[in-house]
C-alpha positions as CSV (number, residue, x, y, z in Angstrom):
1,M,113.3,66.6,69.9
2,P,112.1,70.2,70.7
3,Q,112.4,71.5,74.7
4,V,109.0,72.0,76.4
5,R,109.6,75.1,78.4
6,Q,108.0,75.5,81.4
7,Q,106.1,78.5,83.3
8,P,107.7,79.6,85.8
9,V,105.9,79.1,89.0
10,D,104.8,81.8,90.8
11,P,106.9,81.7,94.7
12,C,104.1,84.2,96.4
13,P,100.2,83.0,95.4
14,F,99.1,86.2,96.7
15,G,101.3,88.5,94.7
16,P,98.6,89.3,92.0
17,V,96.4,90.7,95.3
18,V,99.3,92.6,96.8
19,D,99.7,94.2,93.7
20,L,95.5,95.4,93.4
21,V,95.1,96.0,96.9
22,F,98.2,97.1,98.6
23,G,99.3,99.9,96.2
24,R,100.3,103.6,97.2
25,W,96.6,104.6,98.9
26,T,94.9,101.7,97.8
27,A,94.5,100.0,100.8
28,H,93.7,103.6,102.3
29,V,90.8,104.2,100.2
30,L,89.6,100.5,100.5
31,W,89.9,100.9,104.1
32,V,87.9,104.5,104.9
33,L,85.0,102.7,102.6
34,A,85.2,99.5,104.3
35,Y,84.9,101.7,107.7
36,H,82.6,104.8,106.6
37,G,80.1,102.9,103.6
38,R,78.9,105.2,101.0
39,V,81.1,108.2,100.8
40,R,81.0,111.5,98.4
41,F,84.6,112.1,96.6
42,K,85.2,115.1,99.4
43,E,84.3,113.2,102.5
44,L,86.5,110.6,101.3
45,Q,89.5,113.3,100.2
46,G,88.6,114.3,104.5
47,Y,89.5,111.1,105.4
48,L,92.5,110.9,103.4
49,P,94.0,114.5,103.9
50,E,97.8,114.0,102.6
51,I,96.4,112.4,99.3
52,T,96.2,114.9,96.3
53,P,92.8,114.9,94.3
54,K,94.3,113.4,91.3
55,V,96.0,110.6,93.1
56,L,92.8,110.1,94.5
57,T,90.7,110.0,91.5
58,E,93.3,107.4,89.7
59,R,93.2,105.2,92.6
60,L,89.3,105.0,92.7
61,R,89.4,104.8,88.6
62,Q,91.9,102.0,89.3
63,L,89.5,100.1,92.4
64,E,86.5,100.5,89.9
65,R,87.8,98.8,86.9
66,N,89.4,96.2,89.5
67,G,85.5,95.8,90.6
68,L,86.4,96.6,94.2
69,V,84.2,100.4,94.2
70,A,81.5,101.2,92.7
71,R,80.7,104.8,91.7
72,T,77.3,106.1,91.8
73,Y,76.9,109.2,89.9
74,H,73.7,111.1,90.9
75,R,71.8,113.3,88.1
76,E,71.2,116.0,90.2
77,I,72.0,120.2,90.6
78,P,75.1,119.7,91.3
79,P,75.7,116.3,90.4
80,R,76.6,114.2,93.3
81,V,79.0,111.4,93.1
82,E,79.3,108.6,95.6
83,Y,81.7,105.4,96.3
84,E,80.9,102.4,97.8
85,M,82.6,99.0,98.3
86,T,81.6,96.3,95.9
87,A,80.5,92.6,97.5
88,L,84.0,91.7,96.1
89,G,85.6,94.7,97.9
90,Q,83.9,93.7,100.6
91,S,85.2,90.3,100.9
92,L,88.9,92.1,101.9
93,V,87.3,93.4,105.0
94,P,88.4,90.2,107.3
95,V,92.1,90.3,105.3
96,F,92.1,94.1,106.6
97,R,90.6,93.0,110.3
98,T,93.3,90.3,110.5
99,L,96.0,93.1,109.1
100,T,94.9,95.1,111.8
101,A,95.4,92.5,114.6
102,W,98.5,91.3,113.2
103,S,99.6,94.8,113.3
104,D,98.2,95.6,116.9
105,E,100.4,92.1,118.3
106,H,103.3,92.9,116.6
107,L,104.2,96.0,115.2
108,D,105.9,97.0,118.1
109,E,108.3,94.1,118.2
110,V,108.6,94.9,114.1
111,Q,109.8,98.8,115.5
112,A,112.3,97.3,118.2
113,A,113.9,95.2,115.5
114,Q,114.2,97.7,113.2
115,R,115.9,99.7,116.4
116,D,118.3,97.2,117.2
117,Y,119.4,96.3,113.4
118,D,119.9,100.0,112.8
119,R,121.9,100.1,116.0
120,E,123.8,97.0,115.1
121,H,124.4,98.1,112.0
122,A,125.4,101.6,112.7
123,L,128.1,100.3,114.8
124,T,129.5,98.1,112.2
125,G,129.2,100.5,109.4
126,T,127.4,97.7,107.6
127,A,123.9,99.6,106.9
128,G,125.3,100.7,103.1
129,G,124.2,103.8,103.2
130,V,120.4,102.4,103.1
131,A,118.1,104.1,105.4
132,A,114.8,102.5,106.2
133,E,111.8,104.3,106.6
134,P,110.6,103.0,110.0
135,V,107.0,101.4,110.3
136,R,104.5,103.2,112.0
137,A,101.5,102.4,113.3
138,R,98.7,104.1,111.3
139,D,95.4,105.8,113.2
140,R,92.6,103.8,112.6
141,A,89.7,105.9,112.5
């Protein structure tokens, strides 16, 4: 009798959402759009000065493809392009607010735990040579 292979159960049911929303620069772009509303490319880039134009373009296309951001092209001279969150993207705003509140309440504790861990493992030499980047509070524009 042939064995039936069962599909593995995803141990993290929100993993796909993390991949969609919290990739490098993706959450930053969404946060700016949630906070500032409809913006032009240069404005968006101004709010995120560390992102390159190429990466910003890639993230915007990805977010547009995923239905979280809408791109509006205005046929003017010079052409004008604006970006804004869709209703689907806006549905993430409560999640961002919850994460912001958690960060405000607990980030100092995380940083203290990191310092304690680093100090303890530096003394025992069990850190394995891996230096973790400390968690930083992001400026909230």
